[in-house]
N, CA and C atoms as a LAMMPS dump frame, in Angstrom:
ITEM: TIMESTEP
0
ITEM: NUMBER OF ATOMS
267
ITEM: BOX BOUNDS ff ff ff
-5.0000000000000000e+02 5.0000000000000000e+02
-5.0000000000000000e+02 5.0000000000000000e+02
-5.0000000000000000e+02 5.0000000000000000e+02
ITEM: ATOMS id mol type element x y z
1 1 1 N -464.368 384.415 247.699
2 1 2 C -465.153 385.104 247.866
3 1 3 C -465.824 385.989 247.314
4 2 1 N -467.178 386.794 247.681
5 2 2 C -467.9 387.261 246.529
6 2 3 C -467.702 388.606 247.166
7 3 1 N -467.55 389.34 245.749
8 3 2 C -468.325 391.107 246.328
9 3 3 C -469.603 391.437 245.507
10 4 1 N -470.242 392.612 246.128
11 4 2 C -471.107 393.274 245.301
12 4 3 C -470.696 394.193 244.985
13 5 1 N -470.981 394.438 243.54
14 5 2 C -471.125 395.617 242.89
15 5 3 C -472.607 396.175 241.956
16 6 1 N -472.865 396.897 242.32
17 6 2 C -474.598 396.958 241.305
18 6 3 C -475.244 395.738 241.894
19 7 1 N -475.78 395.389 240.817
20 7 2 C -476.796 394.615 240.959
21 7 3 C -475.871 392.826 240.601
22 8 1 N -475.005 392.74 240.358
23 8 2 C -474.489 391.889 239.452
24 8 3 C -473.212 391.625 241.07
25 9 1 N -472.853 390.176 240.788
26 9 2 C -472.49 389.694 242.061
27 9 3 C -470.853 389.039 241.552
28 10 1 N -470.072 389.22 241.999
29 10 2 C -469.172 388.845 240.976
30 10 3 C -468.121 388.08 241.506
31 11 1 N -468.226 386.957 241.734
32 11 2 C -467.02 385.677 242.142
33 11 3 C -465.924 385.903 241.452
34 12 1 N -465.016 386.043 242.587
35 12 2 C -463.368 385.751 241.961
36 12 3 C -462.935 384.47 241.811
37 13 1 N -463.794 383.601 242.37
38 13 2 C -463.482 382.195 242.335
39 13 3 C -463.647 381.482 240.866
40 14 1 N -464.278 382.253 239.895
41 14 2 C -464.371 381.753 238.589
42 14 3 C -465.419 381.327 238.238
43 15 1 N -466.58 381.439 239.273
44 15 2 C -468.243 380.984 239.097
45 15 3 C -468.624 381.87 238.896
46 16 1 N -470.004 382.148 239.29
47 16 2 C -471.195 382.664 238.939
48 16 3 C -471.113 383.758 237.661
49 17 1 N -471.498 385.289 237.998
50 17 2 C -471.669 385.899 236.951
51 17 3 C -470.211 386.542 236.313
52 18 1 N -469.337 386.556 236.893
53 18 2 C -468.026 386.798 236.819
54 18 3 C -467.363 385.898 235.739
55 19 1 N -467.463 384.85 236.319
56 19 2 C -466.821 383.63 235.468
57 19 3 C -467.797 383.932 234.213
58 20 1 N -469.129 383.888 234.234
59 20 2 C -470.049 383.73 233.169
60 20 3 C -469.062 385.253 232.101
61 21 1 N -469.252 386.203 232.607
62 21 2 C -468.774 387.575 231.691
63 21 3 C -467.205 387.126 231.2
64 22 1 N -466.328 386.776 232.064
65 22 2 C -465.133 386.65 231.411
66 22 3 C -464.956 385.5 230.609
67 23 1 N -465.964 384.417 230.565
68 23 2 C -466.053 383.764 229.837
69 23 3 C -466.745 383.95 228.573
70 24 1 N -467.604 384.41 228.303
71 24 2 C -468.078 385.556 226.993
72 24 3 C -466.986 386.429 226.487
73 25 1 N -466.184 387.047 227.565
74 25 2 C -465.293 388.226 226.69
75 25 3 C -464.355 387.073 225.922
76 26 1 N -464.075 386.186 226.506
77 26 2 C -462.966 385.148 225.613
78 26 3 C -463.499 384.535 224.815
79 27 1 N -464.926 384.284 224.583
80 27 2 C -465.478 383.384 223.178
81 27 3 C -465.332 385.221 222.097
82 28 1 N -465.782 386.166 222.722
83 28 2 C -465.508 386.863 221.449
84 28 3 C -464.35 387.428 221.603
85 29 1 N -463.33 387.402 221.969
86 29 2 C -461.888 387.139 221.516
87 29 3 C -461.476 386.379 220.557
88 30 1 N -461.927 385.169 220.846
89 30 2 C -461.674 384.123 219.95
90 30 3 C -462.462 384.588 218.647
91 31 1 N -463.819 384.477 218.963
92 31 2 C -464.357 384.738 217.589
93 31 3 C -463.503 385.998 216.765
94 32 1 N -463.291 386.88 217.791
95 32 2 C -462.445 388.45 216.932
96 32 3 C -461.357 387.822 216.116
97 33 1 N -460.543 387.082 216.637
98 33 2 C -459.149 386.688 216.081
99 33 3 C -459.487 385.624 215.015
100 34 1 N -460.33 385.15 215.035
101 34 2 C -461.007 383.874 214.217
102 34 3 C -461.453 384.94 212.521
103 35 1 N -462.295 386.079 213.039
104 35 2 C -462.382 387.078 211.863
105 35 3 C -461.352 387.469 211.596
106 36 1 N -460.238 387.996 212.226
107 36 2 C -459.383 388.681 211.814
108 36 3 C -458.27 387.897 210.85
109 37 1 N -458.344 386.388 211.405
110 37 2 C -457.636 385.805 210.513
111 37 3 C -458.347 385.008 209.433
112 38 1 N -459.561 385.286 209.318
113 38 2 C -460.131 385.034 207.921
114 38 3 C -460.305 386.475 207.153
115 39 1 N -460.018 387.749 207.379
116 39 2 C -459.941 388.609 206.776
117 39 3 C -458.712 388.314 206.357
118 40 1 N -457.332 387.926 207.169
119 40 2 C -456.113 387.848 206.435
120 40 3 C -455.944 387.203 205.348
121 41 1 N -456.645 385.819 205.704
122 41 2 C -456.665 385.02 204.314
123 41 3 C -457.733 385.381 202.82
124 42 1 N -458.828 386.431 203.466
125 42 2 C -459.093 386.844 202.242
126 42 3 C -458.285 387.718 201.602
127 43 1 N -457.484 388.776 202.437
128 43 2 C -456.665 389.34 201.784
129 43 3 C -455.867 388.878 201.341
130 44 1 N -455.157 387.633 201.547
131 44 2 C -453.966 387.094 200.75
132 44 3 C -455.069 386.26 199.487
133 45 1 N -455.8 385.998 199.284
134 45 2 C -456.746 385.461 198.326
135 45 3 C -456.728 386.62 197.489
136 46 1 N -457.243 387.489 197.844
137 46 2 C -457.251 388.92 196.815
138 46 3 C -455.937 389.157 196.459
139 47 1 N -454.661 389.452 197.33
140 47 2 C -453.473 389.583 196.605
141 47 3 C -453.041 388.449 195.325
142 48 1 N -453.076 387.179 195.616
143 48 2 C -453.177 386.171 194.857
144 48 3 C -453.754 386.448 193.08
145 49 1 N -454.908 386.553 193.532
146 49 2 C -455.644 387.129 192.374
147 49 3 C -455.196 388.453 191.709
148 50 1 N -454.667 389.121 192.3
149 50 2 C -454.166 390.551 191.891
150 50 3 C -453.125 389.948 190.842
151 51 1 N -452.399 389.151 191.199
152 51 2 C -451.018 389.2 190.66
153 51 3 C -451.374 388.085 189.551
154 52 1 N -452.415 387.112 189.557
155 52 2 C -452.707 386.401 188.619
156 52 3 C -453.408 387.2 187.475
157 53 1 N -454.219 388.254 187.935
158 53 2 C -454.914 389.194 186.831
159 53 3 C -453.402 389.852 186.281
160 54 1 N -452.679 390.308 187.15
161 54 2 C -451.56 391.236 186.588
162 54 3 C -450.753 390.298 185.381
163 55 1 N -450.319 388.762 185.917
164 55 2 C -449.623 388.145 185.12
165 55 3 C -450.454 387.847 183.488
166 56 1 N -451.949 387.602 183.824
167 56 2 C -452.608 387.423 182.445
168 56 3 C -452.65 388.809 181.809
169 57 1 N -452.836 389.981 182.359
170 57 2 C -452.505 391.461 181.357
171 57 3 C -451.538 391.671 181.014
172 58 1 N -450.262 391.006 181.23
173 58 2 C -448.684 391.124 180.899
174 58 3 C -448.563 390.385 179.497
175 59 1 N -449.17 388.784 179.959
176 59 2 C -448.859 387.888 178.965
177 59 3 C -450.045 388.813 177.989
178 60 1 N -451.329 389.225 178.099
179 60 2 C -452.087 389.528 176.968
180 60 3 C -451.155 390.801 176.295
181 61 1 N -450.447 391.242 176.829
182 61 2 C -450.064 392.706 176.257
183 61 3 C -448.631 392.217 175.582
184 62 1 N -448.019 391.056 175.698
185 62 2 C -446.979 390.39 175.044
186 62 3 C -447.39 390.138 173.828
187 63 1 N -448.795 388.944 173.886
188 63 2 C -449.16 388.723 172.718
189 63 3 C -449.91 390.009 171.776
190 64 1 N -449.954 391.111 172.19
191 64 2 C -450.806 392.301 171.365
192 64 3 C -449.222 392.354 170.591
193 65 1 N -448.478 392.776 171.215
194 65 2 C -447.245 393.511 170.826
195 65 3 C -446.336 392.505 169.483
196 66 1 N -446.494 391.157 170.089
197 66 2 C -446.058 389.923 169.143
198 66 3 C -447.263 390.431 167.797
199 67 1 N -448.269 390.012 168.13
200 67 2 C -449.397 390.606 166.621
201 67 3 C -448.734 391.619 165.993
202 68 1 N -448.645 392.63 166.826
203 68 2 C -448.73 394.081 166.006
204 68 3 C -447.167 393.875 165.057
205 69 1 N -446.009 393.111 165.697
206 69 2 C -444.807 393.146 165.315
207 69 3 C -444.987 392.072 164.049
208 70 1 N -445.376 390.704 164.016
209 70 2 C -446.847 390.427 162.611
210 70 3 C -446.872 391.014 161.535
211 71 1 N -448.083 392.175 161.812
212 71 2 C -448.686 392.588 161.092
213 71 3 C -447.632 393.681 160.424
214 72 1 N -446.675 394.467 161.28
215 72 2 C -445.815 395.2 160.411
216 72 3 C -444.767 394.716 159.726
217 73 1 N -444.356 393.419 159.863
218 73 2 C -443.477 392.519 159.163
219 73 3 C -444.12 392.521 157.572
220 74 1 N -445.688 392.04 158.089
221 74 2 C -446.398 391.923 156.737
222 74 3 C -446.438 393.139 155.947
223 75 1 N -446.701 393.999 156.783
224 75 2 C -446.788 395.351 155.875
225 75 3 C -445.651 395.586 155.122
226 76 1 N -444.579 395.11 155.732
227 76 2 C -443.099 396.044 155.012
228 76 3 C -442.882 394.712 153.96
229 77 1 N -443.189 393.588 154.282
230 77 2 C -443.204 392.384 152.842
231 77 3 C -443.744 393.048 151.481
232 78 1 N -444.991 393.436 152.515
233 78 2 C -446.243 393.529 151.178
234 78 3 C -445.517 395.093 150.493
235 79 1 N -445.039 395.99 150.971
236 79 2 C -444.358 397.022 150.253
237 79 3 C -442.957 396.995 149.314
238 80 1 N -442.553 395.802 149.993
239 80 2 C -441.263 395.497 149.222
240 80 3 C -441.52 394.755 148.316
241 81 1 N -442.61 393.519 147.88
242 81 2 C -443.349 393.226 146.952
243 81 3 C -443.759 394.162 145.838
244 82 1 N -444.518 395.155 146.534
245 82 2 C -445.11 396.016 145.461
246 82 3 C -444.027 397.068 145.002
247 83 1 N -442.935 397.41 145.485
248 83 2 C -441.623 398.335 144.783
249 83 3 C -440.747 397.157 144.082
250 84 1 N -440.575 395.803 144.183
251 84 2 C -440.163 395.066 143.087
252 84 3 C -440.849 395.145 141.769
253 85 1 N -441.935 394.787 141.881
254 85 2 C -443.542 394.665 141.462
255 85 3 C -443.17 395.768 140.141
256 86 1 N -443.169 397.107 140.668
257 86 2 C -442.918 398.413 140.237
258 86 3 C -441.656 398.268 139.355
259 87 1 N -440.495 397.932 139.668
260 87 2 C -439.507 398.375 139.102
261 87 3 C -439.588 397.009 138.314
262 88 1 N -440.187 396.126 137.999
263 88 2 C -439.993 395.1 136.725
264 88 3 C -440.983 395.887 135.835
265 89 1 N -442.437 395.84 136.164
266 89 2 C -443.368 396.193 135.661
267 89 3 C -442.679 397.8 134.67
């Protein structure tokens, strides 16, 4: 059964202009879904990268704290040595 609307002929049987339009719409929907999935994957990758960067930052901070501790301990040892030298001298 064909119906005339405007200049296009719509065929409810799936063929003709209506079938082509419907097929195009379905293809567009599939493309949009694929793009959405790609965006989700990119977001997930972005989140993973952020987590990795955060972990690296935390590790760097820990290393810096350890270095500071070592430096503080060395300074204390030097002060103790200086005091001992003063007492002896």
